[in-house]
C-alpha positions in Angstrom: 147.7 129.3 109.5 144.8 127.5 111.2 141.7 128.3 109.1 138.0 127.4 109.5 135.9 127.4 106.4 132.2 127.5 107.1 130.0 126.5 104.2 126.2 126.4 103.7 124.5 123.0 104.2 122.3 123.1 101.1 124.7 121.1 99.0 127.7 119.0 99.8 131.2 120.4 99.3 131.9 120.2 96.4 128.3 119.8 95.0 127.6 116.9 92.7 126.1 119.2 90.1 124.7 122.7 90.7 125.8 124.6 93.7 127.8 127.8 93.3 128.7 128.7 96.9 129.7 125.2 97.9 131.8 124.8 94.8 133.7 128.0 95.5 134.2 126.9 99.2 135.6 123.6 97.9 138.1 125.3 95.5 139.3 127.7 98.2 139.5 125.0 100.9 141.5 122.6 98.7 143.9 125.3 97.5 144.6 126.3 101.1 145.2 122.7 102.1 147.5 122.2 99.2 149.6 125.2 100.4 150.0 123.5 103.8 147.5 125.4 105.9 145.6 123.6 108.7 142.1 123.9 107.4 138.8 122.7 109.0 135.7 122.6 106.9 132.2 122.9 108.4 129.9 121.3 105.9 127.5 118.4 105.2 128.8 115.0 106.2 129.2 113.6 102.7 131.5 116.4 101.7 134.8 115.4 100.1 137.8 117.4 101.2 141.5 117.3 102.2 140.6 119.4 105.2 139.4 118.2 108.6 135.6 117.8 108.1 133.1 118.8 110.8 129.4 118.1 110.1 126.1 118.4 111.9 124.1 116.4 109.4 125.3 113.5 107.1 123.6 114.8 103.9 123.0 118.1 102.2 119.7 119.8 103.0 118.7 119.6 99.4 118.3 115.9 99.7 116.1 116.0 102.8 112.4 115.7 102.2 110.1 118.0 104.2 112.8 120.1 105.7 110.6 122.7 107.3 113.3 124.9 108.7 116.8 124.5 107.1 118.1 127.3 109.3 117.9 125.0 112.3 120.8 123.0 110.9 122.8 126.1 110.2 122.3 127.4 113.7 123.5 124.1 115.1 126.6 124.3 112.8 127.4 127.9 113.7 127.2 127.1 117.4 129.7 124.3 116.9 132.0 126.9 115.2 131.7 129.1 118.3 132.6 126.3 120.6 135.7 125.3 118.6 136.9 128.8 117.7 139.9 128.7 120.1 141.3 126.1 117.7 141.6 128.6 114.8 143.6 131.6 113.8 140.6 132.8 111.7 137.1 131.7 110.8 135.8 132.4 107.3 132.0 132.2 106.9 130.2 131.7 103.7 126.7 131.8 105.3 126.1 135.5 104.8 124.6 137.4 107.7 123.4 134.2 109.5 126.8 134.1 111.1 126.9 137.6 112.5 125.3 137.1 115.9 127.6 134.0 116.4 130.7 135.9 115.2 130.7 138.2 118.2 131.2 135.2 120.5 134.3 133.9 118.7 137.7 133.5 120.3 139.5 134.5 117.1 139.1 136.9 114.1 136.5 136.2 111.5 135.6 137.2 107.9 132.4 136.7 106.0 132.1 136.5 102.2 128.7 137.8 101.1 127.5 135.6 98.3 124.0 137.0 97.8 122.5 140.2 96.5 122.3 143.2 98.8 119.6 145.3 97.2 116.7 143.5 99.0 114.4 145.7 101.1 115.1 145.3 104.9 118.7 144.3 104.6 120.0 147.8 105.3 118.3 147.9 108.7 119.9 144.5 109.6 123.3 145.4 108.3 123.3 148.6 110.3 123.4 146.6 113.4 126.4 144.6 112.2 128.4 147.3 110.4 131.5 146.3 112.3 131.6 142.8 110.7 134.5 142.4 108.3 133.1 141.4 104.9 134.3 140.6 101.4 132.2 141.3 98.3 132.4 139.0 95.2 132.0 142.0 92.8 132.0 145.7 93.1 128.4 145.8 91.8 127.3 143.6 94.7 128.4 146.0 97.4 126.9 149.2 95.7 123.6 149.1 97.6 125.4 149.0 101.0 128.7 150.9 100.6 129.2 151.6 104.3 129.8 148.1 105.6 133.2 147.1 106.8 134.3 146.0 103.4 137.8 144.5 103.3 138.0 144.2 99.5 136.4 142.6 96.5 137.6 139.1 95.7 136.4 137.4 92.5 135.6 133.7 92.5 138.3 131.5 91.1 138.5 127.9 89.9 141.3 125.4 89.6 143.4 126.0 86.5 143.2 122.4 85.4 139.5 121.8 86.1 138.2 122.9 82.7 140.3 122.6 79.6 140.6 124.9 76.6 138.7 124.1 73.4 140.0 125.9 70.3 137.4 124.6 67.8 133.7 124.8 68.9 130.7 123.1 67.5 127.7 125.0 66.1 125.5 125.5 69.2 124.9 128.2 71.8 124.8 127.2 75.4 122.7 128.1 78.4 123.9 126.9 81.8 122.5 127.3 85.3 119.0 127.1 86.7 115.6 127.2 85.1 114.3 130.3 87.0 112.6 133.5 86.1 115.7 135.6 87.0 117.9 133.6 84.7 115.5 134.1 81.7 115.9 130.9 79.7 113.0 132.1 77.7 115.1 135.0 76.5 118.0 132.7 75.6 115.6 130.6 73.5 114.3 133.7 71.8 117.8 135.0 71.1 118.9 131.7 69.6 115.8 131.4 67.5 116.1 134.9 66.0 119.8 134.3 65.3 118.9 131.0 63.6 121.2 129.2 65.9 120.9 125.9 67.8 120.5 126.3 71.6 121.5 123.6 74.1 120.3 124.0 77.7 122.0 122.4 80.7 120.2 123.5 83.8 118.8 122.5 87.2 115.1 122.8 87.9 114.5 123.4 91.6 111.2 122.3 93.1 110.2 125.9 93.6 110.7 126.6 89.9 108.9 123.5 88.6 105.6 125.3 88.0 107.4 128.1 86.1 109.2 125.5 84.0 106.0 123.6 83.2 104.0 126.7 82.4 106.5 129.0 80.6 109.6 127.1 79.5 108.7 123.5 78.6 106.5 124.6 75.7 109.4 126.7 74.3 111.7 123.8 74.5 109.6 121.9 72.0 110.9 124.2 69.3 113.3 122.4 66.9 116.3 124.6 67.6 116.2 123.8 71.4 117.7 120.8 73.2 117.5 120.3 77.0 120.4 118.4 78.4 119.5 118.4 82.1 121.9 119.1 84.9 125.6 118.4 84.2 128.5 117.5 86.4 132.0 119.0 86.0 133.2 116.5 83.4 130.1 116.9 81.2 130.1 120.6 81.7 133.7 120.9 80.3 132.7 119.3 77.0 129.4 121.1 76.9 130.8 124.6 77.5 134.0 124.0 75.6 132.2 123.0 72.4 129.7 125.9 72.5 130.1 128.8 70.1 129.1 131.1 73.0 127.4 131.1 76.4 124.1 133.0 76.6 123.6 134.8 79.9 120.4 136.9 79.6 119.9 137.5 83.3 117.1 139.6 84.7 118.7 140.4 88.1 121.9 142.0 89.5 123.8 138.7 89.9 126.7 139.3 92.4 129.0 136.9 90.5 128.1 134.7 87.6 130.4 131.7 88.2 129.4 130.1 84.9 130.9 133.1 83.1 134.4 132.3 84.5 133.8 128.6 83.7 133.0 129.5 80.1 136.2 131.6 79.8 138.2 128.7 81.2 137.0 126.7 78.3 137.8 129.5 75.8 134.1 130.1 75.2 133.0 133.7 74.7 129.9 135.1 76.5 126.9 137.1 75.3 125.4 138.6 78.5 123.1 141.3 79.6 125.0 144.0 81.4 123.5 143.5 84.9 125.2 143.0 88.2 128.7 141.8 87.9 128.6 141.1 84.2 130.6 144.2 83.1 133.3 143.3 85.6 133.8 139.8 84.3 133.2 140.1 80.6 135.4 142.5 78.6 133.1 143.8 75.9 134.4 143.0 72.4 137.3 140.9 73.9 135.9 138.0 75.8 132.4 138.4 74.5 129.7 141.0 74.3 127.9 142.9 77.0 124.4 143.8 75.7 121.3 145.6 76.8 118.5 144.2 74.6 117.5 141.0 72.7 118.2 142.8 69.5 121.8 143.5 70.6 122.2 139.9 71.7 121.1 138.6 68.3 123.6 140.9 66.6 126.3 139.7 68.9 125.6 136.1 67.9 126.5 137.1 64.4 129.8 138.5 65.5 130.8 136.0 68.2 133.0 133.8 66.0 135.3 136.7 65.7 136.2 136.6 69.4 139.6 135.0 70.0 139.0 132.0 72.2 142.6 131.8 73.3 142.2 135.3 74.7 139.2 134.1 76.7 141.3 131.4 78.3 144.1 133.9 79.0 141.8 136.2 80.8 140.5 133.3 82.9 144.1 132.4 83.9 144.9 136.0 84.7 141.8 136.9 86.7 139.6 133.9 87.8 141.8 131.1 89.2 141.6 129.4 92.6 145.3 130.3 93.1 144.6 134.0 92.7 141.5 133.8 94.9 143.5 132.1 97.7 146.3 134.6 97.4 143.8 137.5 98.0 142.0 135.8 100.8 145.3 135.0 102.6 146.2 138.6 102.5 142.9 139.5 104.2 143.3 136.8 106.8 146.8 138.0 107.6 145.5 141.6 108.0 142.7 140.6 110.3 144.9 138.4 112.4 147.5 141.1 112.7 144.9 143.7 113.8 143.5 141.3 116.4 147.0 140.7 117.8 147.7 144.4 117.9 144.5 145.0 119.8 145.4 142.2 122.2 148.8 143.7 122.9 147.4 147.1 123.5 145.2 145.9 126.3 
């Protein structure tokens, strides 16, 4: 099948460190290439891929200083997709609704994976104008605010089976991985670890927009003796960091559509203690691969029980539910359905 994958331009594919969407695009793209599909990837020019790479800019937008309007680059890329759409059997967008006006001009079927939250005021009005666009959710919780879109299915993110290795015997620390941002609540992770009398190691990115929050609210908390800040980690360092943790703390304060780090932790055999918001109850099996909690008190109690979780079961659940192979299988089924529908419509004319 001739497949176009259209990434965002904020990070390269795959990202050097943090970058959830671009990472998933990479895993899906490389799995499709490995299966013999003819894949074209629209992404930043420094992306590394076995697919044919098409770029409108040599570097990811995150590295460009004073980028006043990053959407200008995305518009240019999406226009390129339109011009080349007769080369593909299907186009798969990962740019959320930005692609919708362009999608109606394509010469082939298309699909959009929605990676962001859908409970934002104003989105319902916009999506009402594009309720014919075939879309995939990355969790059932994500689609709940807008149930009447042209949902094809829910497909959970998946990562390569061999990317992160199982660690049977952990060290003595709890881990926090992701971004230093108010919605991620690193302050709550620090509180949970402190009350549980446990060491906390933080591996997290600090965006420019969150720098003031970090300096004002988080940096003082990190001076406590039970907290260690490790900075932003690449995949190799993340494997050791997550794998040797007693548990991953995930005290989010927003309905995260899919917490990729949860699947990464399970791949390492590391159980998770997470607040039950967004996709968390779909990813973590309470009492089996970790604990889904509602309060700090419950999280502190969970730390005391976490060593009783079977780490090999965590790895087994990853291999069953969150691999790139399974993700590619499910997307290929959707691609085939959409291509078949388009061919049937063409024959009926």
